[in-house]
N, CA, C and O atoms as CSV, one atom per row, in Angstrom:
chain,resi,resn,atom,element,x,y,z
A,1,MET,N,N,5.014,48.119,0.557
A,1,MET,CA,C,5.908,47.304,-0.073
A,1,MET,C,C,6.459,48.041,-1.358
A,1,MET,O,O,5.783,48.309,-2.351
A,2,ARG,N,N,8.279,48.427,-1.110
A,2,ARG,CA,C,9.274,48.883,-2.050
A,2,ARG,C,C,9.336,48.317,-3.264
A,2,ARG,O,O,9.191,47.095,-3.291
A,3,VAL,N,N,9.506,48.859,-4.236
A,3,VAL,CA,C,9.818,48.905,-5.812
A,3,VAL,C,C,10.918,47.440,-5.375
A,3,VAL,O,O,10.745,46.263,-5.690
A,4,HIS,N,N,11.696,47.865,-4.811
A,4,HIS,CA,C,13.673,46.688,-4.938
A,4,HIS,C,C,12.479,45.472,-4.091
A,4,HIS,O,O,12.664,44.416,-4.697
A,5,GLN,N,N,11.535,45.262,-3.135
A,5,GLN,CA,C,10.722,44.293,-2.620
A,5,GLN,C,C,10.082,43.607,-3.668
A,5,GLN,O,O,10.183,42.382,-3.744
A,6,ILE,N,N,9.527,44.167,-4.369
A,6,ILE,CA,C,8.771,43.479,-5.646
A,6,ILE,C,C,9.798,42.859,-6.300
A,6,ILE,O,O,9.753,41.644,-6.490
A,7,LEU,N,N,10.882,43.644,-6.739
A,7,LEU,CA,C,11.655,43.013,-7.929
A,7,LEU,C,C,12.573,41.668,-7.298
A,7,LEU,O,O,13.125,40.790,-7.961
A,8,LYS,N,N,12.542,41.808,-5.902
A,8,LYS,CA,C,13.110,40.757,-5.433
A,8,LYS,C,C,12.226,39.395,-5.396
A,8,LYS,O,O,12.929,38.391,-5.282
A,9,SER,N,N,11.248,39.225,-5.446
A,9,SER,CA,C,10.167,38.742,-5.193
A,9,SER,C,C,10.025,37.986,-6.461
A,9,SER,O,O,10.041,36.757,-6.528
A,10,LYS,N,N,9.901,38.696,-7.338
A,10,LYS,CA,C,9.914,38.255,-8.933
A,10,LYS,C,C,10.331,37.051,-9.211
A,10,LYS,O,O,11.307,36.881,-8.481
A,11,SER,N,N,10.165,36.137,-9.826
A,11,SER,CA,C,11.141,34.918,-10.382
A,11,SER,C,C,12.034,34.869,-11.524
A,11,SER,O,O,12.916,34.055,-11.801
A,12,ASP,N,N,11.551,36.096,-12.245
A,12,ASP,CA,C,12.530,36.178,-13.348
A,12,ASP,C,C,12.793,37.761,-13.324
A,12,ASP,O,O,11.926,38.522,-13.752
A,13,ASP,N,N,13.673,38.107,-12.955
A,13,ASP,CA,C,14.157,39.900,-13.048
A,13,ASP,C,C,14.808,40.550,-14.036
A,13,ASP,O,O,15.356,41.651,-14.093
A,14,VAL,N,N,14.593,39.363,-15.071
A,14,VAL,CA,C,15.409,39.758,-16.077
A,14,VAL,C,C,14.764,40.679,-17.699
A,14,VAL,O,O,14.189,40.027,-18.570
A,15,VAL,N,N,14.966,42.021,-17.830
A,15,VAL,CA,C,14.445,43.048,-18.381
A,15,VAL,C,C,14.544,42.835,-20.127
A,15,VAL,O,O,15.532,43.423,-20.568
A,16,VAL,N,N,13.897,42.268,-20.979
A,16,VAL,CA,C,13.630,41.707,-22.344
A,16,VAL,C,C,14.003,43.011,-23.453
A,16,VAL,O,O,13.145,43.747,-23.940
A,17,THR,N,N,15.095,43.079,-23.651
A,17,THR,CA,C,14.949,44.462,-24.603
A,17,THR,C,C,14.929,44.215,-26.042
A,17,THR,O,O,15.198,43.188,-26.665
A,18,ILE,N,N,14.612,45.191,-26.381
A,18,ILE,CA,C,15.242,45.309,-28.148
A,18,ILE,C,C,15.401,46.600,-28.963
A,18,ILE,O,O,14.951,47.745,-28.994
A,19,LYS,N,N,16.095,45.978,-29.473
A,19,LYS,CA,C,16.993,47.530,-30.106
A,19,LYS,C,C,16.071,48.210,-30.800
A,19,LYS,O,O,15.008,47.592,-30.743
A,20,PRO,N,N,15.951,49.493,-31.619
A,20,PRO,CA,C,15.484,50.522,-32.188
A,20,PRO,C,C,15.550,49.890,-33.505
A,20,PRO,O,O,16.478,49.118,-33.746
A,21,GLY,N,N,14.760,50.113,-34.273
A,21,GLY,CA,C,14.841,49.785,-35.824
A,21,GLY,C,C,14.439,48.154,-35.852
A,21,GLY,O,O,14.598,47.645,-36.961
A,22,THR,N,N,14.024,47.406,-34.972
A,22,THR,CA,C,13.959,46.348,-35.211
A,22,THR,C,C,12.137,46.233,-35.564
A,22,THR,O,O,11.279,46.812,-34.899
A,23,SER,N,N,11.940,45.569,-36.458
A,23,SER,CA,C,10.647,45.754,-36.930
A,23,SER,C,C,9.382,45.120,-36.264
A,23,SER,O,O,9.613,43.976,-35.874
A,24,VAL,N,N,8.022,45.583,-36.013
A,24,VAL,CA,C,7.136,45.493,-35.363
A,24,VAL,C,C,6.697,44.177,-35.164
A,24,VAL,O,O,6.185,43.749,-34.130
A,25,GLU,N,N,6.949,43.457,-36.349
A,25,GLU,CA,C,6.593,41.799,-36.366
A,25,GLU,C,C,7.935,40.546,-35.605
A,25,GLU,O,O,7.871,39.360,-35.281
A,26,ALA,N,N,8.987,41.536,-35.580
A,26,ALA,CA,C,10.219,40.766,-34.461
A,26,ALA,C,C,9.839,41.155,-33.178
A,26,ALA,O,O,10.021,40.301,-32.310
A,27,ALA,N,N,9.464,41.988,-32.905
A,27,ALA,CA,C,8.810,42.486,-31.155
A,27,ALA,C,C,7.503,41.812,-31.323
A,27,ALA,O,O,7.122,41.809,-30.152
A,28,ALA,N,N,6.847,41.412,-31.797
A,28,ALA,CA,C,5.326,40.188,-31.551
A,28,ALA,C,C,5.648,38.905,-31.618
A,28,ALA,O,O,4.958,38.037,-31.083
A,29,GLN,N,N,6.894,38.623,-32.384
A,29,GLN,CA,C,7.224,37.445,-32.683
A,29,GLN,C,C,8.050,36.923,-31.047
A,29,GLN,O,O,7.887,35.840,-30.486
A,30,LEU,N,N,8.906,38.047,-30.594
A,30,LEU,CA,C,9.714,38.328,-29.108
A,30,LEU,C,C,8.547,37.955,-27.780
A,30,LEU,O,O,8.660,37.173,-26.836
A,31,LEU,N,N,7.554,38.765,-28.132
A,31,LEU,CA,C,6.684,38.952,-26.931
A,31,LEU,C,C,5.878,37.431,-26.688
A,31,LEU,O,O,5.771,36.816,-25.628
A,32,ALA,N,N,5.413,37.098,-27.897
A,32,ALA,CA,C,4.970,35.675,-27.883
A,32,ALA,C,C,5.933,34.323,-27.542
A,32,ALA,O,O,5.500,33.310,-26.992
A,33,GLU,N,N,7.040,34.482,-27.894
A,33,GLU,CA,C,8.056,33.336,-27.795
A,33,GLU,C,C,8.466,33.780,-26.226
A,33,GLU,O,O,8.997,32.767,-25.771
A,34,LYS,N,N,8.469,34.677,-25.327
A,34,LYS,CA,C,8.635,35.085,-24.001
A,34,LYS,C,C,7.305,35.137,-23.408
A,34,LYS,O,O,7.521,34.808,-22.242
A,35,ARG,N,N,6.116,35.346,-23.519
A,35,ARG,CA,C,4.910,35.338,-22.979
A,35,ARG,C,C,4.958,36.631,-21.846
A,35,ARG,O,O,4.754,36.841,-20.650
A,36,ILE,N,N,5.243,37.112,-22.695
A,36,ILE,CA,C,5.539,38.839,-21.642
A,36,ILE,C,C,4.590,39.719,-22.798
A,36,ILE,O,O,4.309,39.408,-23.956
A,37,GLY,N,N,4.267,40.774,-22.110
A,37,GLY,CA,C,3.439,41.757,-22.382
A,37,GLY,C,C,3.793,43.374,-22.892
A,37,GLY,O,O,2.948,44.213,-23.202
A,38,ALA,N,N,5.433,43.578,-22.885
A,38,ALA,CA,C,6.028,44.426,-22.930
A,38,ALA,C,C,7.107,44.175,-23.476
A,38,ALA,O,O,7.503,43.010,-23.441
A,39,VAL,N,N,7.774,45.031,-24.034
A,39,VAL,CA,C,9.350,44.957,-24.355
A,39,VAL,C,C,9.719,46.482,-24.509
A,39,VAL,O,O,8.894,47.195,-25.080
A,40,ILE,N,N,11.283,47.227,-23.890
A,40,ILE,CA,C,11.884,47.684,-23.774
A,40,ILE,C,C,12.631,47.998,-24.961
A,40,ILE,O,O,13.341,47.129,-25.466
A,41,VAL,N,N,12.542,49.212,-25.486
A,41,VAL,CA,C,12.949,49.674,-26.402
A,41,VAL,C,C,14.353,50.165,-26.099
A,41,VAL,O,O,14.417,51.258,-25.535
A,42,SER,N,N,15.494,49.536,-26.380
A,42,SER,CA,C,16.730,50.040,-25.629
A,42,SER,C,C,18.213,49.704,-26.623
A,42,SER,O,O,18.571,48.539,-26.793
A,43,GLU,N,N,18.932,50.795,-27.185
A,43,GLU,CA,C,19.838,50.802,-27.832
A,43,GLU,C,C,21.243,50.227,-27.331
A,43,GLU,O,O,22.117,49.776,-28.072
A,44,ASP,N,N,21.301,50.324,-25.930
A,44,ASP,CA,C,22.678,49.628,-25.223
A,44,ASP,C,C,21.533,48.257,-23.863
A,44,ASP,O,O,22.091,47.462,-23.107
A,45,GLY,N,N,20.587,48.360,-23.937
A,45,GLY,CA,C,19.848,46.967,-23.101
A,45,GLY,C,C,19.757,48.032,-21.654
A,45,GLY,O,O,19.265,47.529,-20.644
A,46,GLU,N,N,20.243,49.502,-21.594
A,46,GLU,CA,C,19.829,49.829,-19.803
A,46,GLU,C,C,19.720,50.853,-19.593
A,46,GLU,O,O,19.768,51.212,-18.416
A,47,VAL,N,N,19.507,51.883,-20.723
A,47,VAL,CA,C,18.696,53.225,-20.647
A,47,VAL,C,C,17.477,53.050,-21.626
A,47,VAL,O,O,17.627,53.417,-22.791
A,48,PRO,N,N,16.170,52.462,-21.183
A,48,PRO,CA,C,15.159,52.564,-22.232
A,48,PRO,C,C,14.601,54.062,-22.491
A,48,PRO,O,O,14.241,55.038,-21.831
A,49,ALA,N,N,14.758,53.615,-24.019
A,49,ALA,CA,C,14.257,54.719,-25.113
A,49,ALA,C,C,12.973,54.933,-25.297
A,49,ALA,O,O,12.624,56.071,-25.611
A,50,GLY,N,N,11.786,53.672,-25.111
A,50,GLY,CA,C,10.707,53.218,-25.123
A,50,GLY,C,C,10.565,52.293,-24.834
A,50,GLY,O,O,11.434,51.456,-24.590
A,51,ILE,N,N,8.658,52.102,-24.743
A,51,ILE,CA,C,8.213,51.047,-24.443
A,51,ILE,C,C,7.577,50.427,-25.621
A,51,ILE,O,O,7.216,51.232,-26.480
A,52,LEU,N,N,7.331,49.020,-25.886
A,52,LEU,CA,C,6.063,48.683,-26.865
A,52,LEU,C,C,5.470,47.641,-26.371
A,52,LEU,O,O,6.154,46.656,-26.095
A,53,SER,N,N,4.222,47.640,-26.178
A,53,SER,CA,C,2.907,46.749,-25.561
A,53,SER,C,C,2.318,45.827,-26.502
A,53,SER,O,O,2.287,45.956,-27.725
A,54,GLU,N,N,1.889,44.957,-25.859
A,54,GLU,CA,C,1.183,44.154,-27.082
A,54,GLU,C,C,-0.033,44.756,-27.306
A,54,GLU,O,O,-0.720,44.278,-28.209
A,55,ARG,N,N,-0.594,46.010,-26.483
A,55,ARG,CA,C,-1.617,46.448,-26.695
A,55,ARG,C,C,-1.606,47.722,-27.885
A,55,ARG,O,O,-2.548,47.972,-28.637
A,56,ASP,N,N,-0.470,48.346,-27.846
A,56,ASP,CA,C,0.098,48.984,-28.949
A,56,ASP,C,C,0.118,48.543,-30.462
A,56,ASP,O,O,-0.058,49.165,-31.510
A,57,ILE,N,N,0.464,46.937,-30.102
A,57,ILE,CA,C,0.564,46.389,-31.428
A,57,ILE,C,C,-1.168,46.619,-31.900
A,57,ILE,O,O,-1.718,47.340,-32.733
A,58,VAL,N,N,-1.687,45.553,-30.842
A,58,VAL,CA,C,-3.019,45.134,-31.518
A,58,VAL,C,C,-4.151,46.325,-31.712
A,58,VAL,O,O,-5.243,46.071,-32.220
A,59,ARG,N,N,-3.865,47.364,-31.357
A,59,ARG,CA,C,-4.125,48.863,-31.676
A,59,ARG,C,C,-3.989,49.677,-33.148
A,59,ARG,O,O,-4.761,50.461,-33.701
A,60,GLU,N,N,-2.688,49.157,-33.536
A,60,GLU,CA,C,-2.337,49.384,-34.745
A,60,GLU,C,C,-2.551,48.494,-36.093
A,60,GLU,O,O,-2.361,48.748,-37.282
A,61,LEU,N,N,-3.161,47.019,-35.208
A,61,LEU,CA,C,-3.253,46.228,-36.170
A,61,LEU,C,C,-4.780,46.453,-36.525
A,61,LEU,O,O,-5.247,46.105,-37.610
A,62,GLY,N,N,-5.504,47.048,-35.552
A,62,GLY,CA,C,-7.305,47.888,-35.480
A,62,GLY,C,C,-7.135,48.530,-36.311
A,62,GLY,O,O,-7.869,48.280,-37.267
A,63,LYS,N,N,-6.502,49.271,-36.434
A,63,LYS,CA,C,-6.297,50.628,-37.156
A,63,LYS,C,C,-6.144,50.544,-38.891
A,63,LYS,O,O,-6.871,51.152,-39.676
A,64,ARG,N,N,-5.192,49.778,-39.201
A,64,ARG,CA,C,-4.130,49.647,-40.151
A,64,ARG,C,C,-4.636,48.251,-41.228
A,64,ARG,O,O,-5.033,48.207,-42.392
A,65,GLY,N,N,-4.346,47.036,-39.999
A,65,GLY,CA,C,-4.496,46.066,-40.807
A,65,GLY,C,C,-2.522,45.310,-40.641
A,65,GLY,O,O,-1.499,45.829,-40.194
A,66,ALA,N,N,-2.715,44.351,-41.067
A,66,ALA,CA,C,-1.137,43.434,-41.345
A,66,ALA,C,C,0.047,44.481,-41.189
A,66,ALA,O,O,1.073,44.449,-40.510
A,67,SER,N,N,-0.611,45.671,-42.303
A,67,SER,CA,C,0.956,46.769,-42.938
A,67,SER,C,C,1.834,46.913,-41.705
A,67,SER,O,O,3.037,46.652,-41.735
A,68,CYS,N,N,1.149,47.368,-40.539
A,68,CYS,CA,C,1.584,47.962,-39.502
A,68,CYS,C,C,3.233,46.783,-39.042
A,68,CYS,O,O,4.296,47.057,-38.485
A,69,MET,N,N,2.757,45.689,-39.537
A,69,MET,CA,C,4.096,44.782,-38.607
A,69,MET,C,C,5.297,45.235,-39.325
A,69,MET,O,O,6.395,45.277,-38.771
A,70,SER,N,N,5.081,45.620,-40.711
A,70,SER,CA,C,6.715,46.022,-40.989
A,70,SER,C,C,6.902,47.426,-40.992
A,70,SER,O,O,7.391,48.055,-41.931
A,71,ASP,N,N,6.466,47.946,-39.823
A,71,ASP,CA,C,6.849,49.555,-39.542
A,71,ASP,C,C,8.101,49.251,-38.191
A,71,ASP,O,O,8.226,48.168,-37.620
A,72,MET,N,N,8.700,50.156,-37.983
A,72,MET,CA,C,9.933,49.860,-37.038
A,72,MET,C,C,9.802,50.047,-35.434
A,72,MET,O,O,9.937,51.228,-35.116
A,73,VAL,N,N,9.618,49.342,-34.560
A,73,VAL,CA,C,9.228,49.187,-33.162
A,73,VAL,C,C,9.127,51.065,-33.075
A,73,VAL,O,O,8.071,51.639,-32.808
A,74,ASP,N,N,10.645,51.912,-33.402
A,74,ASP,CA,C,10.569,53.179,-33.119
A,74,ASP,C,C,9.455,54.162,-33.284
A,74,ASP,O,O,9.271,55.242,-32.722
A,75,ASP,N,N,8.647,53.432,-34.329
A,75,ASP,CA,C,7.673,54.382,-34.981
A,75,ASP,C,C,6.465,53.868,-34.102
A,75,ASP,O,O,5.605,54.707,-34.369
A,76,MET,N,N,5.868,52.939,-33.167
A,76,MET,CA,C,5.026,52.721,-32.569
A,76,MET,C,C,5.152,52.423,-31.079
A,76,MET,O,O,4.253,51.878,-30.439
A,77,MET,N,N,6.574,52.896,-30.450
A,77,MET,CA,C,6.765,52.611,-29.210
A,77,MET,C,C,6.289,54.067,-28.545
A,77,MET,O,O,6.138,55.162,-29.087
A,78,THR,N,N,6.092,53.606,-27.009
A,78,THR,CA,C,6.098,54.719,-26.179
A,78,THR,C,C,7.222,55.651,-26.241
A,78,THR,O,O,7.468,55.456,-25.051
A,79,ALA,N,N,7.931,56.314,-26.511
A,79,ALA,CA,C,9.250,57.515,-26.421
A,79,ALA,C,C,9.201,57.323,-25.113
A,79,ALA,O,O,8.058,57.166,-24.683
A,80,ASP,N,N,10.270,57.272,-24.140
A,80,ASP,CA,C,10.650,58.266,-22.880
A,80,ASP,C,C,9.796,57.714,-22.059
A,80,ASP,O,O,9.057,58.483,-21.442
A,81,PRO,N,N,9.657,56.128,-21.813
A,81,PRO,CA,C,8.365,56.017,-21.076
A,81,PRO,C,C,8.510,56.587,-19.360
A,81,PRO,O,O,9.550,56.851,-18.757
A,82,ILE,N,N,7.051,56.659,-18.849
A,82,ILE,CA,C,7.577,57.080,-17.285
A,82,ILE,C,C,8.086,55.725,-16.410
A,82,ILE,O,O,7.716,54.571,-16.624
A,83,SER,N,N,8.772,56.050,-15.656
A,83,SER,CA,C,9.673,54.817,-14.842
A,83,SER,C,C,9.285,55.414,-13.371
A,83,SER,O,O,8.885,56.554,-13.134
A,84,CYS,N,N,9.516,54.304,-12.403
A,84,CYS,CA,C,9.826,54.670,-11.088
A,84,CYS,C,C,11.241,54.132,-10.619
A,84,CYS,O,O,11.840,53.655,-11.583
A,85,THR,N,N,11.988,54.057,-9.394
A,85,THR,CA,C,13.105,54.341,-8.862
A,85,THR,C,C,12.718,52.718,-7.876
A,85,THR,O,O,11.585,52.266,-7.709
A,86,MET,N,N,14.031,52.102,-7.350
A,86,MET,CA,C,13.796,50.811,-6.224
A,86,MET,C,C,12.689,51.715,-5.244
A,86,MET,O,O,11.529,51.397,-4.981
A,87,ASN,N,N,13.390,52.864,-4.824
A,87,ASN,CA,C,12.482,53.228,-3.385
A,87,ASN,C,C,11.078,53.628,-3.339
A,87,ASN,O,O,10.311,53.818,-2.395
A,88,GLU,N,N,10.957,53.697,-4.471
A,88,GLU,CA,C,9.192,54.103,-4.433
A,88,GLU,C,C,8.474,53.092,-3.905
A,88,GLU,O,O,8.779,51.904,-4.014
A,89,ASP,N,N,7.226,53.651,-3.153
A,89,ASP,CA,C,6.301,52.679,-2.753
A,89,ASP,C,C,5.191,51.640,-4.026
A,89,ASP,O,O,5.118,51.931,-5.220
A,90,SER,N,N,4.640,50.760,-3.539
A,90,SER,CA,C,3.966,49.591,-4.580
A,90,SER,C,C,2.500,51.102,-4.872
A,90,SER,O,O,1.990,51.579,-5.886
A,91,SER,N,N,2.360,51.312,-3.662
A,91,SER,CA,C,1.235,52.322,-4.058
A,91,SER,C,C,1.408,53.725,-5.113
A,91,SER,O,O,0.739,54.188,-6.036
A,92,GLU,N,N,2.595,54.079,-4.473
A,92,GLU,CA,C,2.692,55.010,-5.911
A,92,GLU,C,C,2.914,54.467,-7.002
A,92,GLU,O,O,2.180,54.949,-7.864
A,93,VAL,N,N,3.810,53.419,-7.513
A,93,VAL,CA,C,3.630,52.962,-8.682
A,93,VAL,C,C,2.302,52.553,-8.939
A,93,VAL,O,O,1.843,52.819,-10.050
A,94,PHE,N,N,1.456,51.832,-7.950
A,94,PHE,CA,C,0.046,51.730,-8.853
A,94,PHE,C,C,-0.764,52.650,-9.569
A,94,PHE,O,O,-1.574,52.566,-10.493
A,95,GLN,N,N,-0.095,53.941,-8.555
A,95,GLN,CA,C,-1.206,55.005,-8.839
A,95,GLN,C,C,-0.734,55.668,-10.574
A,95,GLN,O,O,-1.485,56.136,-11.429
A,96,LYS,N,N,0.826,55.463,-10.617
A,96,LYS,CA,C,1.291,56.015,-12.100
A,96,LYS,C,C,0.506,55.418,-12.874
A,96,LYS,O,O,-0.191,55.981,-13.718
A,97,MET,N,N,0.561,53.782,-12.580
A,97,MET,CA,C,0.045,52.749,-13.968
A,97,MET,C,C,-1.399,52.914,-13.937
A,97,MET,O,O,-1.885,52.763,-15.057
A,98,THR,N,N,-2.433,53.232,-12.826
A,98,THR,CA,C,-3.445,53.751,-13.318
A,98,THR,C,C,-4.082,55.010,-13.903
A,98,THR,O,O,-5.127,55.086,-14.549
A,99,GLU,N,N,-3.004,56.253,-13.445
A,99,GLU,CA,C,-3.320,57.324,-14.001
A,99,GLU,C,C,-3.162,57.428,-15.844
A,99,GLU,O,O,-3.743,58.076,-16.714
A,100,GLY,N,N,-1.904,56.278,-15.826
A,100,GLY,CA,C,-1.313,56.663,-16.988
A,100,GLY,C,C,-2.048,55.500,-18.163
A,100,GLY,O,O,-2.069,55.466,-19.393
A,101,ARG,N,N,-2.395,54.952,-17.498
A,101,ARG,CA,C,-3.071,53.319,-18.065
A,101,ARG,C,C,-2.347,52.722,-18.729
A,101,ARG,O,O,-2.510,52.630,-19.945
A,102,PHE,N,N,-1.576,52.285,-18.220
A,102,PHE,CA,C,-0.433,51.722,-18.686
A,102,PHE,C,C,0.159,50.441,-17.992
A,102,PHE,O,O,0.571,50.619,-16.845
A,103,ARG,N,N,0.243,49.406,-18.423
A,103,ARG,CA,C,0.863,48.103,-17.383
A,103,ARG,C,C,2.086,47.712,-17.103
A,103,ARG,O,O,2.388,46.809,-16.323
A,104,HIS,N,N,2.671,48.254,-17.611
A,104,HIS,CA,C,4.564,48.197,-17.129
A,104,HIS,C,C,4.911,49.123,-16.979
A,104,HIS,O,O,4.330,50.157,-17.308
A,105,LEU,N,N,6.119,49.024,-16.355
A,105,LEU,CA,C,6.971,50.655,-15.784
A,105,LEU,C,C,8.204,49.987,-15.674
A,105,LEU,O,O,8.273,49.002,-14.939
A,106,PRO,N,N,9.899,50.666,-16.752
A,106,PRO,CA,C,10.418,50.526,-16.560
A,106,PRO,C,C,10.943,50.987,-14.824
A,106,PRO,O,O,10.428,52.026,-14.411
A,107,VAL,N,N,11.867,50.291,-13.906
A,107,VAL,CA,C,12.590,50.678,-13.007
A,107,VAL,C,C,13.854,51.270,-13.700
A,107,VAL,O,O,14.357,50.805,-14.722
A,108,VAL,N,N,14.344,52.463,-12.943
A,108,VAL,CA,C,15.528,53.077,-12.964
A,108,VAL,C,C,16.111,53.922,-12.130
A,108,VAL,O,O,15.544,54.811,-11.495
A,109,GLU,N,N,17.677,53.549,-12.121
A,109,GLU,CA,C,18.277,53.983,-11.106
A,109,GLU,C,C,19.347,54.787,-11.529
A,109,GLU,O,O,20.151,54.102,-12.160
A,110,ASP,N,N,19.694,56.005,-11.435
A,110,ASP,CA,C,21.436,56.704,-11.762
A,110,ASP,C,C,20.892,56.548,-13.408
A,110,ASP,O,O,21.504,55.643,-13.976
A,111,GLY,N,N,20.079,57.101,-14.107
A,111,GLY,CA,C,19.797,56.717,-15.610
A,111,GLY,C,C,19.744,55.327,-16.179
A,111,GLY,O,O,19.165,55.128,-17.247
A,112,LYS,N,N,20.342,54.330,-15.490
A,112,LYS,CA,C,20.160,52.913,-16.024
A,112,LYS,C,C,18.873,52.073,-15.376
A,112,LYS,O,O,18.410,52.310,-14.261
A,113,MET,N,N,18.477,51.240,-16.114
A,113,MET,CA,C,17.334,50.377,-16.015
A,113,MET,C,C,17.583,48.759,-15.354
A,113,MET,O,O,18.133,47.858,-15.988
A,114,VAL,N,N,17.166,48.653,-14.258
A,114,VAL,CA,C,17.525,47.620,-13.188
A,114,VAL,C,C,16.333,46.415,-13.232
A,114,VAL,O,O,16.511,45.222,-12.988
A,115,GLY,N,N,15.197,47.011,-13.576
A,115,GLY,CA,C,14.198,45.894,-13.741
A,115,GLY,C,C,12.848,46.563,-14.527
A,115,GLY,O,O,12.935,47.685,-15.026
A,116,LEU,N,N,11.567,45.756,-14.593
A,116,LEU,CA,C,10.871,46.187,-15.104
A,116,LEU,C,C,9.433,45.379,-14.285
A,116,LEU,O,O,9.500,44.155,-14.173
A,117,ILE,N,N,8.400,45.976,-13.837
A,117,ILE,CA,C,7.307,45.810,-13.060
A,117,ILE,C,C,6.158,45.754,-13.904
A,117,ILE,O,O,6.189,46.305,-15.005
A,118,SER,N,N,5.045,45.082,-13.460
A,118,SER,CA,C,4.200,44.916,-14.361
A,118,SER,C,C,2.835,45.333,-13.166
A,118,SER,O,O,3.186,45.377,-11.987
A,119,ILE,N,N,1.183,45.656,-13.514
A,119,ILE,CA,C,0.699,45.772,-12.726
A,119,ILE,C,C,0.554,44.717,-12.176
A,119,ILE,O,O,0.132,44.916,-11.037
A,120,GLY,N,N,0.714,43.456,-12.438
A,120,GLY,CA,C,-0.003,42.168,-11.741
A,120,GLY,C,C,1.319,41.783,-10.688
A,120,GLY,O,O,1.250,40.933,-9.800
A,121,ASP,N,N,2.467,42.571,-10.990
A,121,ASP,CA,C,3.409,42.895,-9.770
A,121,ASP,C,C,3.023,42.989,-8.449
A,121,ASP,O,O,3.093,42.375,-7.385
A,122,VAL,N,N,2.453,44.315,-9.090
A,122,VAL,CA,C,2.020,45.484,-8.022
A,122,VAL,C,C,0.842,45.063,-7.163
A,122,VAL,O,O,0.943,45.216,-5.946
A,123,VAL,N,N,-0.289,44.535,-7.692
A,123,VAL,CA,C,-1.078,44.045,-7.335
A,123,VAL,C,C,-1.157,42.835,-6.626
A,123,VAL,O,O,-2.178,42.511,-6.019
A,124,LYS,N,N,0.111,41.977,-6.676
A,124,LYS,CA,C,0.745,41.195,-6.189
A,124,LYS,C,C,1.029,41.472,-4.722
A,124,LYS,O,O,0.991,40.778,-3.706
A,125,ALA,N,N,1.272,42.501,-4.931
A,125,ALA,CA,C,2.748,42.951,-3.457
A,125,ALA,C,C,1.565,43.984,-2.313
A,125,ALA,O,O,1.858,44.105,-1.123
A,126,GLN,N,N,0.440,44.558,-2.820
A,126,GLN,CA,C,-0.622,45.291,-2.395
A,126,GLN,C,C,-1.349,43.888,-1.717
A,126,GLN,O,O,-1.663,44.181,-0.563
A,127,LEU,N,N,-1.666,42.699,-1.977
A,127,LEU,CA,C,-2.392,41.809,-1.777
A,127,LEU,C,C,-1.125,41.602,-0.506
A,127,LEU,O,O,-1.387,41.898,0.660
A,128,SER,N,N,0.100,41.119,-0.868
A,128,SER,CA,C,0.413,40.322,-0.089
A,128,SER,C,C,0.894,41.230,1.712
A,128,SER,O,O,1.051,40.745,2.832
A,129,THR,N,N,0.997,42.838,1.134
A,129,THR,CA,C,0.989,43.373,2.478
A,129,THR,C,C,-0.453,43.688,3.157
A,129,THR,O,O,-0.662,43.968,4.338
A,130,LEU,N,N,-1.310,43.579,2.191
A,130,LEU,CA,C,-3.180,43.620,2.982
A,130,LEU,C,C,-3.158,42.132,3.846
A,130,LEU,O,O,-3.890,41.921,4.812
A,131,SER,N,N,-2.317,41.295,3.381
A,131,SER,CA,C,-2.905,39.877,3.902
A,131,SER,C,C,-1.791,39.994,5.455
A,131,SER,O,O,-2.406,39.685,6.476
A,132,MET,N,N,-0.218,40.415,5.694
A,132,MET,CA,C,0.347,40.869,5.997
A,132,MET,C,C,-0.460,41.866,7.700
A,132,MET,O,O,-0.337,41.369,8.819
A,133,GLU,N,N,-1.115,43.077,7.489
A,133,GLU,CA,C,-1.537,43.854,7.922
A,133,GLU,C,C,-2.500,43.054,8.583
A,133,GLU,O,O,-2.638,43.201,9.798
A,134,LYS,N,N,-3.491,41.863,7.691
A,134,LYS,CA,C,-4.671,41.523,8.210
A,134,LYS,C,C,-3.905,40.355,9.629
A,134,LYS,O,O,-4.471,40.265,10.719
A,135,ASP,N,N,-2.877,39.749,9.377
A,135,ASP,CA,C,-2.275,38.722,10.034
A,135,ASP,C,C,-1.783,39.429,11.749
A,135,ASP,O,O,-1.819,38.966,12.889
A,136,ALA,N,N,-1.449,40.435,11.294
A,136,ALA,CA,C,-0.879,41.632,12.727
A,136,ALA,C,C,-2.031,41.844,13.287
A,136,ALA,O,O,-2.030,41.493,14.467
A,137,LEU,N,N,-3.239,42.377,12.834
A,137,LEU,CA,C,-4.411,42.533,12.942
A,137,LEU,C,C,-4.926,41.701,14.273
A,137,LEU,O,O,-4.937,42.012,15.464
A,138,GLN,N,N,-5.445,40.242,13.411
A,138,GLN,CA,C,-6.065,39.141,13.955
A,138,GLN,C,C,-5.470,39.314,15.444
A,138,GLN,O,O,-6.169,39.432,16.450
A,139,GLY,N,N,-3.208,39.308,15.398
A,139,GLY,CA,C,-2.829,38.727,16.033
A,139,GLY,C,C,-3.155,39.939,17.152
A,139,GLY,O,O,-3.307,39.516,18.297
A,140,MET,N,N,-3.209,40.553,17.074
A,140,MET,CA,C,-3.693,41.998,18.086
A,140,MET,C,C,-4.960,41.465,18.598
A,140,MET,O,O,-5.049,41.012,19.739
A,141,ILE,N,N,-5.864,41.505,17.842
A,141,ILE,CA,C,-7.211,41.040,18.837
A,141,ILE,C,C,-7.231,40.020,19.571
A,141,ILE,O,O,-7.609,39.972,20.741
A,142,MET,N,N,-6.639,38.768,18.618
A,142,MET,CA,C,-6.549,37.536,19.493
A,142,MET,C,C,-5.180,37.379,20.830
A,142,MET,O,O,-4.750,36.359,21.369
A,143,GLY,N,N,-4.890,38.453,20.976
A,143,GLY,CA,C,-3.445,38.455,21.953
A,143,GLY,C,C,-2.626,37.769,21.482
A,143,GLY,O,O,-2.062,37.225,22.431
A,144,TYR,N,N,-2.122,37.392,20.413
A,144,TYR,CA,C,-0.845,36.616,20.194
A,144,TYR,C,C,0.336,37.674,20.311
A,144,TYR,O,O,1.504,37.312,20.174
């Protein structure tokens, strides 16, 4: 399955962004409010400057305590995040996520962000592909 198909299948295709210079506390509140695991840091909402995940925040909380909540997202985000394109296959994206040990990937076309996919989205796509292949094989065996 291709990334563009994964994006079409998502119930909510809005990418949540936050501007550089925003506090980590405000980012954490946004993550909780939207019930999401990561937010894209972007000046214009189109070009990803970085990504900040709940894991990033928890890691810093564990190291430094609550004082890190007054930091700016720019200080804690992963700058220049790895991205994918609309035409990449879900297995390629799965490999990028596994090797990079991250769970969210911006989808970028012509330098502009057009979506965000999570590891859950990719797993769902992989399971759907496997199910279709299973049905096709059963049909061939049964003579449908």
